A tleap script that builds the chain and sets N, CA, C and O, in Angstrom:
source leaprc.protein.ff14SB
mol = sequence {
  NCYS ASP VAL CYS GLY LYS ALA PHE ALA LEU
  LYS ARG SER LEU ASN LEU HIE TYR LEU ILE
  HIE THR LYS GLU LYS PRO HIE SER CYS ASP
  VAL CYS GLY LYS LEU PHE SER ARG LYS ASP
  SER LEU ASN LEU HIE TYR LEU ILE HIE THR
  LYS GLU LYS PRO HIE SER CYS GLU VAL CYS
  GLY LYS ALA PHE ALA LEU LYS LYS SER LEU
  ASN LEU HIE TYR LEU ILE HIE THR LYS GLU
  GLN PRO HIE SER CYS ASP VAL CYS GLY LYS
  VAL PHE SER GLN LYS ASN ASN LEU ASN VAL
  HIE TYR LEU THR HIE THR CLYS
}
set mol.1.N position { -0.192 17.690 1.124 }
set mol.1.CA position { 0.593 17.719 2.661 }
set mol.1.C position { 1.028 19.263 2.797 }
set mol.1.O position { 1.858 19.646 1.972 }
set mol.2.N position { 0.606 20.106 3.656 }
set mol.2.CA position { 1.099 21.247 3.769 }
set mol.2.C position { 2.647 21.418 4.642 }
set mol.2.O position { 3.286 22.452 4.836 }
set mol.3.N position { 2.944 20.087 5.045 }
set mol.3.CA position { 4.365 19.895 5.559 }
set mol.3.C position { 5.290 19.684 4.458 }
set mol.3.O position { 6.119 20.545 4.166 }
set mol.4.N position { 5.186 18.519 3.795 }
set mol.4.CA position { 6.076 18.152 2.901 }
set mol.4.C position { 5.663 18.304 1.465 }
set mol.4.O position { 6.533 18.101 0.617 }
set mol.5.N position { 4.421 18.643 1.066 }
set mol.5.CA position { 4.183 19.018 -0.313 }
set mol.5.C position { 3.529 17.588 -1.062 }
set mol.5.O position { 2.981 17.654 -2.162 }
set mol.6.N position { 3.662 16.413 -0.364 }
set mol.6.CA position { 3.195 15.133 -0.976 }
set mol.6.C position { 1.675 15.181 -1.335 }
set mol.6.O position { 0.936 15.484 -0.398 }
set mol.7.N position { 1.125 14.944 -2.475 }
set mol.7.CA position { -0.217 15.110 -2.959 }
set mol.7.C position { -0.890 13.639 -2.656 }
set mol.7.O position { -0.262 12.580 -2.681 }
set mol.8.N position { -2.358 13.788 -2.350 }
set mol.8.CA position { -2.996 12.735 -2.289 }
set mol.8.C position { -4.328 12.749 -2.841 }
set mol.8.O position { -4.935 13.813 -2.725 }
set mol.9.N position { -5.005 11.632 -3.511 }
set mol.9.CA position { -6.302 11.710 -4.271 }
set mol.9.C position { -7.232 11.736 -3.009 }
set mol.9.O position { -8.159 12.545 -3.026 }
set mol.10.N position { -7.081 10.986 -2.001 }
set mol.10.CA position { -8.065 10.971 -1.033 }
set mol.10.C position { -7.814 11.342 0.291 }
set mol.10.O position { -6.765 10.970 0.818 }
set mol.11.N position { -8.740 12.118 0.994 }
set mol.11.CA position { -8.431 12.904 2.297 }
set mol.11.C position { -7.994 11.814 3.329 }
set mol.11.O position { -7.071 12.012 4.119 }
set mol.12.N position { -8.605 10.820 3.284 }
set mol.12.CA position { -8.219 9.740 4.321 }
set mol.12.C position { -6.679 9.458 4.024 }
set mol.12.O position { -5.974 9.613 5.020 }
set mol.13.N position { -6.140 9.152 3.092 }
set mol.13.CA position { -4.775 9.093 2.759 }
set mol.13.C position { -3.865 10.092 3.310 }
set mol.13.O position { -2.833 9.795 3.913 }
set mol.14.N position { -4.336 11.486 3.055 }
set mol.14.CA position { -3.709 12.516 3.584 }
set mol.14.C position { -3.711 12.473 5.135 }
set mol.14.O position { -2.689 12.657 5.795 }
set mol.15.N position { -4.867 12.230 5.644 }
set mol.15.CA position { -4.920 12.197 7.222 }
set mol.15.C position { -4.027 11.047 7.725 }
set mol.15.O position { -3.533 11.171 8.846 }
set mol.16.N position { -3.786 9.991 7.036 }
set mol.16.CA position { -3.004 8.795 7.599 }
set mol.16.C position { -1.540 9.458 7.361 }
set mol.16.O position { -0.805 9.523 8.346 }
set mol.17.N position { -1.066 9.958 6.107 }
set mol.17.CA position { 0.088 10.567 5.901 }
set mol.17.C position { 0.657 11.346 7.145 }
set mol.17.O position { 1.709 11.084 7.727 }
set mol.18.N position { -0.261 12.385 7.455 }
set mol.18.CA position { 0.125 13.324 8.707 }
set mol.18.C position { 0.686 12.686 9.887 }
set mol.18.O position { 1.439 13.265 10.670 }
set mol.19.N position { 0.286 11.433 10.001 }
set mol.19.CA position { 0.739 10.699 11.293 }
set mol.19.C position { 2.334 10.656 11.231 }
set mol.19.O position { 2.911 10.617 12.317 }
set mol.20.N position { 3.055 10.659 10.136 }
set mol.20.CA position { 4.477 10.514 9.715 }
set mol.20.C position { 4.988 11.922 10.545 }
set mol.20.O position { 5.888 11.869 11.383 }
set mol.21.N position { 4.390 12.990 10.241 }
set mol.21.CA position { 4.920 14.197 10.708 }
set mol.21.C position { 4.566 14.444 12.108 }
set mol.21.O position { 5.359 15.008 12.860 }
set mol.22.N position { 3.320 14.015 12.522 }
set mol.22.CA position { 2.962 14.247 13.942 }
set mol.22.C position { 3.624 13.378 15.108 }
set mol.22.O position { 3.678 13.544 16.326 }
set mol.23.N position { 4.119 12.361 14.229 }
set mol.23.CA position { 4.586 11.201 15.289 }
set mol.23.C position { 3.577 10.281 16.319 }
set mol.23.O position { 3.866 9.544 17.262 }
set mol.24.N position { 2.207 10.672 15.689 }
set mol.24.CA position { 1.256 10.000 16.708 }
set mol.24.C position { 1.098 8.612 16.335 }
set mol.24.O position { 1.219 8.150 15.200 }
set mol.25.N position { 0.811 7.981 17.415 }
set mol.25.CA position { 0.668 6.440 17.322 }
set mol.25.C position { -0.517 6.039 18.169 }
set mol.25.O position { -0.331 5.600 19.304 }
set mol.26.N position { -1.708 6.171 17.668 }
set mol.26.CA position { -2.861 5.998 18.538 }
set mol.26.C position { -3.385 4.475 18.699 }
set mol.26.O position { -4.355 4.151 19.384 }
set mol.27.N position { -2.641 3.673 18.013 }
set mol.27.CA position { -3.000 2.070 18.131 }
set mol.27.C position { -2.026 1.311 18.905 }
set mol.27.O position { -0.850 1.367 18.546 }
set mol.28.N position { -2.361 0.589 19.945 }
set mol.28.CA position { -1.471 -0.067 20.655 }
set mol.28.C position { -2.005 -1.535 20.608 }
set mol.28.O position { -3.138 -1.897 20.292 }
set mol.29.N position { -0.918 -2.316 21.001 }
set mol.29.CA position { -1.025 -3.826 20.939 }
set mol.29.C position { -1.294 -4.113 22.382 }
set mol.29.O position { -0.594 -3.671 23.293 }
set mol.30.N position { -2.529 -5.013 22.573 }
set mol.30.CA position { -2.973 -5.110 23.922 }
set mol.30.C position { -2.410 -6.373 24.549 }
set mol.30.O position { -2.771 -6.804 25.644 }
set mol.31.N position { -1.377 -7.004 23.661 }
set mol.31.CA position { -0.481 -7.926 24.039 }
set mol.31.C position { 0.691 -7.307 24.792 }
set mol.31.O position { 0.839 -7.324 26.014 }
set mol.32.N position { 1.491 -6.765 23.901 }
set mol.32.CA position { 2.946 -6.066 24.310 }
set mol.32.C position { 3.035 -4.629 24.549 }
set mol.32.O position { 4.057 -4.129 25.020 }
set mol.33.N position { 1.896 -3.879 24.211 }
set mol.33.CA position { 1.857 -2.526 24.365 }
set mol.33.C position { 2.686 -1.650 23.203 }
set mol.33.O position { 2.886 -0.450 23.389 }
set mol.34.N position { 3.076 -2.212 22.196 }
set mol.34.CA position { 3.812 -1.670 21.005 }
set mol.34.C position { 2.846 -0.901 20.549 }
set mol.34.O position { 1.681 -1.297 20.560 }
set mol.35.N position { 3.244 0.473 20.020 }
set mol.35.CA position { 2.236 1.509 19.477 }
set mol.35.C position { 2.546 1.669 17.956 }
set mol.35.O position { 3.659 1.501 17.458 }
set mol.36.N position { 1.352 2.033 17.253 }
set mol.36.CA position { 1.615 2.013 15.934 }
set mol.36.C position { 0.632 3.206 15.146 }
set mol.36.O position { -0.561 3.290 15.436 }
set mol.37.N position { 1.132 3.920 14.341 }
set mol.37.CA position { 0.323 4.969 13.942 }
set mol.37.C position { -0.890 4.531 12.734 }
set mol.37.O position { -1.661 5.338 12.214 }
set mol.38.N position { -0.845 3.340 12.502 }
set mol.38.CA position { -1.879 2.803 11.467 }
set mol.38.C position { -2.506 1.535 12.049 }
set mol.38.O position { -1.757 0.715 12.580 }
set mol.39.N position { -3.743 1.325 11.993 }
set mol.39.CA position { -4.422 0.262 12.401 }
set mol.39.C position { -4.100 -1.010 11.642 }
set mol.39.O position { -4.161 -2.064 12.276 }
set mol.40.N position { -3.733 -1.041 10.244 }
set mol.40.CA position { -3.294 -2.036 9.476 }
set mol.40.C position { -2.172 -2.499 10.001 }
set mol.40.O position { -2.050 -3.711 10.181 }
set mol.41.N position { -1.177 -1.620 10.330 }
set mol.41.CA position { 0.314 -2.143 11.126 }
set mol.41.C position { 0.146 -2.827 12.177 }
set mol.41.O position { 0.870 -3.801 12.380 }
set mol.42.N position { -0.895 -2.442 13.114 }
set mol.42.CA position { -1.006 -3.097 14.245 }
set mol.42.C position { -1.637 -4.568 13.972 }
set mol.42.O position { -1.284 -5.539 14.641 }
set mol.43.N position { -2.506 -4.642 13.036 }
set mol.43.CA position { -3.288 -5.908 12.714 }
set mol.43.C position { -2.001 -6.881 12.086 }
set mol.43.O position { -1.976 -8.081 12.360 }
set mol.44.N position { -1.085 -6.340 11.341 }
set mol.44.CA position { -0.065 -7.289 10.924 }
set mol.44.C position { 0.981 -7.701 12.087 }
set mol.44.O position { 1.670 -8.721 12.092 }
set mol.45.N position { 0.950 -6.686 13.071 }
set mol.45.CA position { 2.018 -6.857 14.299 }
set mol.45.C position { 1.272 -8.115 14.947 }
set mol.45.O position { 1.941 -9.095 15.276 }
set mol.46.N position { 0.168 -8.092 15.092 }
set mol.46.CA position { -0.663 -9.166 15.901 }
set mol.46.C position { -0.114 -10.497 15.477 }
set mol.46.O position { 0.156 -11.272 16.394 }
set mol.47.N position { 0.114 -10.923 14.157 }
set mol.47.CA position { 0.617 -12.164 13.739 }
set mol.47.C position { 1.741 -12.656 14.347 }
set mol.47.O position { 1.910 -13.875 14.330 }
set mol.48.N position { 2.747 -11.765 15.015 }
set mol.48.CA position { 3.870 -12.125 15.793 }
set mol.48.C position { 3.426 -12.885 17.042 }
set mol.48.O position { 4.030 -13.857 17.496 }
set mol.49.N position { 2.308 -12.349 17.558 }
set mol.49.CA position { 1.705 -13.053 18.882 }
set mol.49.C position { 0.996 -14.291 18.526 }
set mol.49.O position { 1.032 -15.231 19.320 }
set mol.50.N position { 0.346 -14.393 17.401 }
set mol.50.CA position { -0.418 -15.504 17.266 }
set mol.50.C position { 0.368 -16.645 16.665 }
set mol.50.O position { -0.131 -17.770 16.642 }
set mol.51.N position { 1.562 -16.416 16.181 }
set mol.51.CA position { 2.616 -17.231 15.504 }
set mol.51.C position { 1.911 -17.818 14.023 }
set mol.51.O position { 2.367 -18.816 13.465 }
set mol.52.N position { 1.049 -17.249 13.627 }
set mol.52.CA position { 0.412 -17.588 12.538 }
set mol.52.C position { 1.464 -17.083 11.356 }
set mol.52.O position { 1.967 -15.959 11.347 }
set mol.53.N position { 1.688 -18.026 10.443 }
set mol.53.CA position { 2.601 -17.779 9.351 }
set mol.53.C position { 2.041 -18.145 7.949 }
set mol.53.O position { 2.346 -19.215 7.421 }
set mol.54.N position { 1.239 -17.269 7.369 }
set mol.54.CA position { 0.416 -17.619 6.104 }
set mol.54.C position { 1.127 -17.442 4.892 }
set mol.54.O position { 0.566 -17.513 3.798 }
set mol.55.N position { 2.457 -17.191 5.049 }
set mol.55.CA position { 3.279 -16.963 3.689 }
set mol.55.C position { 4.253 -17.798 3.649 }
set mol.55.O position { 5.080 -17.753 4.560 }
set mol.56.N position { 4.386 -18.689 2.666 }
set mol.56.CA position { 5.209 -19.751 2.570 }
set mol.56.C position { 6.140 -19.818 1.263 }
set mol.56.O position { 5.666 -19.619 0.144 }
set mol.57.N position { 7.342 -20.079 1.453 }
set mol.57.CA position { 8.413 -20.000 0.482 }
set mol.57.C position { 8.201 -21.254 -0.591 }
set mol.57.O position { 8.381 -22.412 -0.216 }
set mol.58.N position { 7.862 -20.983 -1.753 }
set mol.58.CA position { 7.695 -21.920 -2.771 }
set mol.58.C position { 8.945 -22.814 -3.199 }
set mol.58.O position { 8.812 -23.876 -3.807 }
set mol.59.N position { 10.044 -22.332 -2.859 }
set mol.59.CA position { 11.318 -23.107 -2.879 }
set mol.59.C position { 11.561 -23.975 -1.864 }
set mol.59.O position { 11.719 -25.172 -2.105 }
set mol.60.N position { 11.622 -23.463 -0.577 }
set mol.60.CA position { 11.959 -24.315 0.458 }
set mol.60.C position { 11.069 -24.537 1.425 }
set mol.60.O position { 11.354 -25.409 2.245 }
set mol.61.N position { 9.987 -23.918 1.539 }
set mol.61.CA position { 8.739 -24.155 2.323 }
set mol.61.C position { 8.808 -23.551 3.578 }
set mol.61.O position { 7.973 -23.889 4.418 }
set mol.62.N position { 9.845 -22.528 3.921 }
set mol.62.CA position { 9.864 -21.684 4.874 }
set mol.62.C position { 8.574 -20.924 5.116 }
set mol.62.O position { 7.946 -20.532 4.132 }
set mol.63.N position { 8.153 -20.697 6.259 }
set mol.63.CA position { 6.877 -19.835 6.430 }
set mol.63.C position { 7.293 -18.468 7.051 }
set mol.63.O position { 8.351 -18.275 7.649 }
set mol.64.N position { 6.344 -17.571 6.835 }
set mol.64.CA position { 6.633 -16.091 7.318 }
set mol.64.C position { 5.158 -15.668 7.613 }
set mol.64.O position { 4.148 -15.986 6.985 }
set mol.65.N position { 5.280 -14.831 8.781 }
set mol.65.CA position { 4.003 -14.073 9.228 }
set mol.65.C position { 3.816 -12.840 8.077 }
set mol.65.O position { 2.677 -12.665 7.643 }
set mol.66.N position { 4.694 -12.157 7.679 }
set mol.66.CA position { 4.515 -11.079 6.820 }
set mol.66.C position { 4.946 -11.481 5.398 }
set mol.66.O position { 5.855 -12.296 5.237 }
set mol.67.N position { 4.335 -10.947 4.428 }
set mol.67.CA position { 4.600 -10.979 3.178 }
set mol.67.C position { 5.785 -10.296 2.782 }
set mol.67.O position { 6.487 -10.848 1.934 }
set mol.68.N position { 6.091 -9.328 3.186 }
set mol.68.CA position { 7.433 -8.625 3.091 }
set mol.68.C position { 8.650 -9.312 3.514 }
set mol.68.O position { 9.736 -9.138 2.961 }
set mol.69.N position { 8.437 -10.161 4.589 }
set mol.69.CA position { 9.530 -11.039 5.117 }
set mol.69.C position { 9.759 -12.206 4.133 }
set mol.69.O position { 10.898 -12.615 3.913 }
set mol.70.N position { 8.685 -12.731 3.552 }
set mol.70.CA position { 8.842 -13.707 2.420 }
set mol.70.C position { 9.842 -13.277 1.259 }
set mol.70.O position { 10.828 -13.874 0.828 }
set mol.71.N position { 9.313 -12.112 0.899 }
set mol.71.CA position { 9.903 -11.394 -0.473 }
set mol.71.C position { 11.451 -11.112 -0.153 }
set mol.71.O position { 12.259 -11.347 -1.052 }
set mol.72.N position { 11.925 -10.600 1.128 }
set mol.72.CA position { 13.092 -10.644 1.511 }
set mol.72.C position { 13.965 -11.894 1.594 }
set mol.72.O position { 15.160 -11.917 1.300 }
set mol.73.N position { 13.256 -12.914 2.016 }
set mol.73.CA position { 13.759 -14.275 2.068 }
set mol.73.C position { 13.956 -14.957 0.792 }
set mol.73.O position { 14.776 -15.873 0.733 }
set mol.74.N position { 13.207 -14.561 -0.354 }
set mol.74.CA position { 13.351 -15.050 -1.806 }
set mol.74.C position { 14.709 -14.645 -2.314 }
set mol.74.O position { 15.296 -15.297 -3.177 }
set mol.75.N position { 15.253 -13.427 -1.694 }
set mol.75.CA position { 16.605 -13.056 -2.057 }
set mol.75.C position { 17.631 -14.123 -1.824 }
set mol.75.O position { 18.599 -14.184 -2.583 }
set mol.76.N position { 17.504 -14.918 -0.894 }
set mol.76.CA position { 18.590 -15.902 -0.750 }
set mol.76.C position { 18.646 -16.684 -1.872 }
set mol.76.O position { 19.706 -16.913 -2.455 }
set mol.77.N position { 17.266 -17.235 -2.319 }
set mol.77.CA position { 17.439 -18.112 -3.368 }
set mol.77.C position { 17.794 -17.657 -4.834 }
set mol.77.O position { 18.274 -18.402 -5.688 }
set mol.78.N position { 17.487 -16.317 -5.004 }
set mol.78.CA position { 17.874 -15.592 -6.178 }
set mol.78.C position { 19.193 -15.179 -6.361 }
set mol.78.O position { 19.696 -14.979 -7.467 }
set mol.79.N position { 19.904 -15.014 -5.015 }
set mol.79.CA position { 21.128 -14.732 -4.811 }
set mol.79.C position { 21.326 -13.067 -5.283 }
set mol.79.O position { 22.396 -12.547 -5.599 }
set mol.80.N position { 20.148 -12.484 -5.239 }
set mol.80.CA position { 19.873 -10.958 -5.868 }
set mol.80.C position { 20.543 -10.140 -4.662 }
set mol.80.O position { 20.257 -10.333 -3.481 }
set mol.81.N position { 21.424 -9.251 -5.098 }
set mol.81.CA position { 21.876 -8.410 -4.106 }
set mol.81.C position { 21.975 -6.798 -4.485 }
set mol.81.O position { 22.985 -6.129 -4.705 }
set mol.82.N position { 20.718 -6.442 -4.486 }
set mol.82.CA position { 20.441 -4.972 -4.986 }
set mol.82.C position { 20.963 -3.796 -4.445 }
set mol.82.O position { 20.829 -2.708 -5.005 }
set mol.83.N position { 21.679 -3.987 -3.156 }
set mol.83.CA position { 22.093 -2.932 -2.347 }
set mol.83.C position { 23.436 -2.792 -2.207 }
set mol.83.O position { 24.021 -3.591 -1.477 }
set mol.84.N position { 24.127 -1.812 -2.841 }
set mol.84.CA position { 25.683 -1.693 -2.868 }
set mol.84.C position { 26.208 -0.648 -2.074 }
set mol.84.O position { 25.547 0.390 -2.046 }
set mol.85.N position { 27.299 -0.704 -1.395 }
set mol.85.CA position { 27.862 0.313 -0.521 }
set mol.85.C position { 28.643 1.311 -1.509 }
set mol.85.O position { 29.527 0.909 -2.266 }
set mol.86.N position { 28.241 2.622 -1.428 }
set mol.86.CA position { 28.912 3.590 -2.331 }
set mol.86.C position { 30.243 4.147 -2.048 }
set mol.86.O position { 30.868 4.985 -2.699 }
set mol.87.N position { 30.635 3.415 -0.748 }
set mol.87.CA position { 32.096 3.712 -0.445 }
set mol.87.C position { 33.182 2.627 -0.856 }
set mol.87.O position { 34.327 2.942 -1.179 }
set mol.88.N position { 32.712 1.315 -0.811 }
set mol.88.CA position { 33.674 0.376 -1.169 }
set mol.88.C position { 33.218 -0.546 -2.167 }
set mol.88.O position { 33.977 -1.351 -2.707 }
set mol.89.N position { 31.877 -0.437 -2.449 }
set mol.89.CA position { 31.102 -1.445 -3.583 }
set mol.89.C position { 30.698 -2.719 -3.191 }
set mol.89.O position { 30.325 -3.530 -4.038 }
set mol.90.N position { 30.740 -3.071 -1.646 }
set mol.90.CA position { 30.396 -4.346 -1.159 }
set mol.90.C position { 28.811 -4.487 -1.438 }
set mol.90.O position { 28.090 -3.504 -1.264 }
set mol.91.N position { 28.312 -5.638 -1.844 }
set mol.91.CA position { 26.795 -5.709 -2.207 }
set mol.91.C position { 26.161 -6.507 -1.086 }
set mol.91.O position { 26.766 -7.335 -0.405 }
set mol.92.N position { 24.772 -6.150 -0.948 }
set mol.92.CA position { 24.030 -6.837 -0.009 }
set mol.92.C position { 22.622 -7.193 -0.409 }
set mol.92.O position { 22.052 -6.514 -1.263 }
set mol.93.N position { 22.064 -8.166 0.133 }
set mol.93.CA position { 20.644 -8.405 -0.272 }
set mol.93.C position { 19.797 -7.662 0.286 }
set mol.93.O position { 18.922 -7.116 -0.387 }
set mol.94.N position { 19.889 -7.496 1.612 }
set mol.94.CA position { 19.179 -6.405 2.265 }
set mol.94.C position { 19.433 -5.065 2.750 }
set mol.94.O position { 20.392 -4.890 3.502 }
set mol.95.N position { 18.716 -4.132 2.422 }
set mol.95.CA position { 19.160 -2.842 2.909 }
set mol.95.C position { 19.712 -2.734 4.262 }
set mol.95.O position { 20.772 -2.145 4.471 }
set mol.96.N position { 18.972 -3.327 5.249 }
set mol.96.CA position { 19.363 -3.119 6.580 }
set mol.96.C position { 20.836 -3.703 6.818 }
set mol.96.O position { 21.599 -3.162 7.619 }
set mol.97.N position { 21.131 -4.636 6.210 }
set mol.97.CA position { 22.764 -5.010 6.301 }
set mol.97.C position { 23.652 -4.134 5.675 }
set mol.97.O position { 24.792 -3.999 6.119 }
set mol.98.N position { 23.224 -3.467 4.602 }
set mol.98.CA position { 24.089 -2.492 4.185 }
set mol.98.C position { 24.079 -1.161 4.941 }
set mol.98.O position { 25.010 -0.360 4.862 }
set mol.99.N position { 23.084 -0.982 5.610 }
set mol.99.CA position { 23.199 0.274 6.739 }
set mol.99.C position { 23.977 -0.064 7.868 }
set mol.99.O position { 24.700 0.791 8.379 }
set mol.100.N position { 23.905 -1.352 8.371 }
set mol.100.CA position { 24.834 -1.820 9.504 }
set mol.100.C position { 26.418 -1.740 8.803 }
set mol.100.O position { 27.324 -1.207 9.445 }
set mol.101.N position { 26.643 -2.267 7.551 }
set mol.101.CA position { 27.961 -2.141 6.916 }
set mol.101.C position { 28.610 -0.862 6.868 }
set mol.101.O position { 29.824 -0.680 6.966 }
set mol.102.N position { 27.648 0.087 6.699 }
set mol.102.CA position { 27.962 1.623 6.560 }
set mol.102.C position { 28.902 1.980 7.912 }
set mol.102.O position { 29.844 2.772 7.897 }
set mol.103.N position { 28.481 1.291 8.974 }
set mol.103.CA position { 29.083 1.892 10.341 }
set mol.103.C position { 30.527 1.464 10.235 }
set mol.103.O position { 31.397 2.111 10.817 }
set mol.104.N position { 30.828 0.342 9.473 }
set mol.104.CA position { 32.403 0.105 9.649 }
set mol.104.C position { 33.277 1.448 8.709 }
set mol.104.O position { 34.484 1.664 8.818 }
set mol.105.N position { 32.574 2.024 8.042 }
set mol.105.CA position { 33.307 3.077 7.359 }
set mol.105.C position { 33.324 4.388 8.048 }
set mol.105.O position { 33.827 5.373 7.509 }
set mol.106.N position { 32.763 4.428 9.282 }
set mol.106.CA position { 32.649 5.722 10.045 }
set mol.106.C position { 33.466 5.577 11.418 }
set mol.106.O position { 33.355 6.402 12.325 }
set mol.107.N position { 34.333 4.399 11.487 }
set mol.107.CA position { 35.116 4.318 12.627 }
set mol.107.C position { 36.603 4.831 12.349 }
set mol.107.O position { 37.436 4.830 13.255 }
savepdb mol mol.pdb
quit
């Protein structure tokens, strides 16, 4: 990539990567209009509208549309908290919760 220097084995991968820099989002959801840079991201998004939840937790049975949501959910059962605040040391299972927590230190 001539913008950031990241290397790719396939030209197609480089072309998809460029969308990060151009902010181009050529794929739109025909249900809600949300835009996506990648077709595969749009296809995953459609699961929200179909209510399809093909990924189930083996511990409690809760189902999720996205595999990554299931993986985050598993942290509840494992009690794993891999994200820690470098200001106060408080730990979180999800990175987003840590990011929200950081706002308490900026007040």
